[in-house]
N, C-alpha and C positions, 0 to 999 in steps of 0.2 A: 334301640332306644328311639323313640319318636322324635321327629324334628319339631322344634319350637316354631310357633307361628305368632307374630305380633302385628298389631295394627297401629299405624302412625301417620303423620303428616309429612309430605315431602317439603323440605326446607331449602334444598339446593339441587339444581339439575345442570350445573355448569360443566361438569366433567363428562367425557365421552363414555357412554355405556354404564354410568354410575349415577345414582341419586343418593342424597343424604336424607334419611328418614328420622324424624324426631318422635320417639315413643314416650308418652306420659303415663305415669301410674300414680295412684293415690295410696298413701301410707299413713298410718296413725302414729303420731309422735309418741315416743316411748314414755316420756315423763308427763307431758301436758295433755295428751289424748287428742289433740287437734289433728284433723285430717289435712295433710299437706301434699302438694304435688311434687313429684320427682320426675325428671326427664333424662333421657339418654339419646344420643344420636348414633345411628347405625349407617354404614355405607353399604348400599345394596346394589346388586347387579341388575341393570336394565338393558337387555340386549338390543332392543329396537329404539331406544331413546324415546319411548312413548309417553313417559310420565313427566308432568310439569309441576312447578312449585305451587303449593296450596292444595294439591290433591291428597285425599286420604287413601292409603294403600295398605295391602296386606303383604308382609314379608315373611320368608321362610328361611330357616337356618340351612346352610349347605356346607360342603367341604370348602376349605379356603380357596378363593379365586385369586386373591392378591394379598398384599400385606395387610390391608385394612378391610377388604371385602370378604365376609363369610356369610352373607345373606343375599337372597335374590328376591325380586319383586314377583309376587304371584299374580295379583290382580288389583284393579281399582275398586275401592269401596264407595267412594264419593268423589265426584268431579270438583275441581277447584273453582273459585269465583271467576277467574280469568277465562276459563274454558266455557263457563255458562254464558258470559257476556258475548263471547265470539259466536256462540251458537245462535243467539237471538238476532244477530245482525244479518 
């Protein structure tokens, strides 16, 4: 079975070797037909502590690493706003 790959935004990087990634999806309401946003947070493994809050990253499903972590960060899709400001200085 292929591993799932999701794209989301890092919302927390406070824990060691772990980032919390918020993944949003759009679904159509069953009765009213309006498109609404649904989101879920995933704990992902970040071995080098390389990813910061605000960055858009790609995560991949893995075997369980800990109680909450069953995902690992593959790569950065887009840098966060804070990283762009530091690069300009």
